[in-house]
N, C-alpha and C positions, 0 to 999 in steps of 0.2 A: 594315454590316448588324449588327443586334443579335443575339446568340446566342438560341436559342429560350428562351422563358420569362422574358426579361429585359426589364424596362421601360426603354425608351430614356431615357438620362440627360438628353437635351435638354429633357425636361419639367421637369427641376429645375435647369436651367442658367439664369443671369441672361441678360438680353437681349443683352448684349455677346458672350456665349459663342455664342449662337445666330446672331448676325449674322456672327461671325467664320467659323463653319462654312459659312455660305451663300456665302462668297466664297473658294473654293479657290485655292491657289497664292498665298497672301498673301506679301508681302515679308518677308524674314527678321526685320525689326524687330518685326513683329507676333507673332512666336513668343514674345516675352517673356510674353505673356498665358498661355502654357502653364505657367509657373513659378508655384508657390504655396508655402505654408508648409513642406510636407514632401517635395515632389516637384520636382526641377529638370529641365526638358525643354529640350534644345537640338535644333533641327532644321536640318540642312544640306540646303537644297532642291536643290543641284546634284547631290547623290548620292541624294537621296530617303530618307536615313537619319536618324532621331532617336535621341538618347541620353536615356534617362530615368534620372536618378540619385536614389536615395533619400537624403534629408537630414533624418532625424529622430533626432538623437542622444538617448540614447547608443548605442542598438542597432537602430534602425529597426524598432521594434515595430509590428506591424499593428494599430493602434488604429482605432476607427471613423472618426476624422478622416483618418487615413492612407489607409485603404481607399477612402473617398469621394473623396479627391483623386486617388488612383491611377486610379480608374475614369473620373473626369472627364477626366484628362489623356490616358488611353488612347483615350477616345472622340473627343476633339478630333483626335488624330493619325489615328484611323481615318477621320475625315470630311474630312481635308485631302488633297486628291489629289496633292499634292506629296510626301507621305510614303508609302513603300512598306515600310519596315522600322523596327524599333526595337530598340536595344540597351539591355537593363535591367541596371543596376549600382548600386553604392553610393558615396556621397560621404563615408561615415563609415569611418575606417580600421579594418581587421581584422574587419568585420562586413558581411555582405550584408544579412541580416535575421534577427532572433532569433525571428521567428514571431509568432503571435497574442499580443496584449497581454493578459496574464493579469488586469490590473486591470479589463478589460472584462468578465471572466467571474466576478468574485468580489464577492459582496455587492451585486449589483445587482437590479433588478426584472426580472420575466419580460418586460416590454415592451422593456426594454433589451437583454436577451439575444436577443430576436427581431430587433430592429433590427441588432444586431452580426452575427448569424449570416447575415442576409440580405445584408449587405455583404460578408461573406467569400465567400458563394456567388457574388455578382455579380462579384467580383474574378476568381474562377476561370473562370466562364463567359465572360467578356470576354477574358481572356488566353489560355486554352486554345482558344477559338474564334475568335481574331483572324484577320482576313484578311491582316494584315501578316506579314512574316517577323519572328520574335521570337528574339533571341539573348540569353541570360543570360551576362553577364560577371561570374562569381562571385569577388569580390575580398576574401572573408572568410568566416567561418563562416556556415552557413545551416541552422539546425535547424527542424524542424516546418513552420510556415506559410511560412517563408523558403525551405525546400526545395521546398514545393509550387509556389511562384512560379517557381523555377528549372525544375522538372519540366514546368511548363505551357508553357515556351518550346520553340521548334523545335530549338534547339542550346544546349548548355551548355559554356562554357569556364571552367575554375577555375584560380586561382593554385596553383602546385605547391608549397604550403607544408604540410607534414604537421600543423602546428599548426591549420590551418583544417579544419573538419569539416562534413559535410552529412548529413541524413537526417531521416526522420520519427520523432522520438523521443517521441511522445505518451505511449506506455506508461510512460515513466519518471516522468511527472507524474500517473499514475493516471488518465489519460483515453484515449479510444480514437479513432483516426484514422477519420473517416467513410468511407463506401463510395467516395465519389468521389475522396478522397485516395488510397485503396487502388488504385482503378481506374487512376489516373494513374501511380502508382508501378509497378504491375504491367506497364503498357504500355511502361515504359522499361527495367526491370531483369529482367522475367520473374517467374513465380509463386513459385518456390522462394526466390530471393533476397529478394523482397518479403515473403514469409510470415515468414521467419526474422528479417529486419530489423525488421518491424513488431512482432512478438511481444516482441523484446528491447528495442525502443525504441532501436535502435543509431544512433549518430552515427559516420559513416565518415570517417576522415582522408582528405584529397584523393587520395593514391595509391590507397587501397583503393576509394574512390568511382569512380575511373577504371577500375580493374580490373573492377568490377561493371557498368560502363556507365552508372552514375548521372550521371557527367559525361562528355562526349565527348572533351575534350582537357585537358591540363595545360600551362600555360605560366608562365614567370617573370613576376612581377608587372609589371615594366616593359614587357613585351610584350603585356599582356592587351588593351588597347584596339586595338592594331595588329592582333592576331589576330582580334578580334571584327569589325573592319572588313573584313578579308580574307574571313572566313566569310560575312559579310553580302553582299559583292559576288558571291561564288560563288552564293549562293542567289537573288539578284536578277537574275542573268544569265538565268534561265529566265523564260518568259512567265508573268505573274501569274496569268492565269485557269487555266492548267493546274496550277500549284502550289496555288492556292487551292482548286480542286475536289478535288484529291488529298488535301489536308489535311483538308477537310471530310468526305471519304469515310472517312478513317482515324479521325477523332475523333467523328463524329456520334453513334455509339451511346453513347458515354460521356457526351457532353454531353446527349443526349436523356434519359438515365436520371435525371440530376439534375433537368432541367427538368420532367420528369413527376412528380417526388416532392419538389419544393422545399418545400412547406408541411409535409409529413410530416417531412422532414429537419429543418426548423426546430423543429417540436414535439418530436422526438426529442432535439435538442440542449438545448432548454429543460429537458426532463424529466431529462436526464442531469446537466447542469451545476448544476441546483438541488438535487440530492441533498446532504444534509449531509456525507456521507462524501467526496464530490467536493469540496465547498467546503472541507472541513478539509484535504484534500490540497493544494489550490491555496493556502490560507493558509500552510501549512507550507512550501511551495515559495517563496513570496514572502518569508517570514521568513528562509529560507536565503540567498536572494539579497541580502537586506539585510545579513546578517552577512558575506557575502563582500565586499560593498562597504565595509563598516566595517573 
């Protein structure tokens, strides 16, 4: 089922993608079709669990291409009856996702900004509204949009490394987390923690993130996948329909709010990101990143 206000991606998939979804329970060999340039998807049909790995070095930035591939991969899993849950993690060492790709928001046309922001919205609507059990295995730092992806899952497990941090740090870049980022954050950590964290643009080291409830568990890196599989098994032990209806009931208000204001949200993003002061902040941030790499 597509979340409200989201155009089903099947209208934009090639014929082989549509044909694959019409024949649920495909043999494992067919799952290779799920893998693409930036997302690697492995499905274990015996357990009904897929693992989705981000593989877009150096930092798994959420570019337009990445977001499009993510949504297509997620929809393929949603439409495969053999799949009941997905573990989201990274194939790039030390980073889960660095968040939205700044190059998509700097020096581009208003048409490009609109296309990019619609893709960001679609990623969240699909992940936050997914019928599947979603577990984030956070095996590296996860600022901004990367944090949003983790927040959108049903359960978050993070590597217990204080060098890894997570948070919605948009304020540090001179930009503002939109209302649906905020709503998702508040629903996980509560109003006061979210208010302080968003205003300061805080990135929380893993132990602090666990204390706030931003992540549910911390584990040693070598135990992360094992723990994610165990949590997934616990959630899948329940009847799907009861869990899905409960999830929908808990998340519907937040999903509906964006669905009802999608175009307005896109226009607000274009207006904000096009301001010269914001473009200047983004250019300065990119220069700072270049100097760090140098």
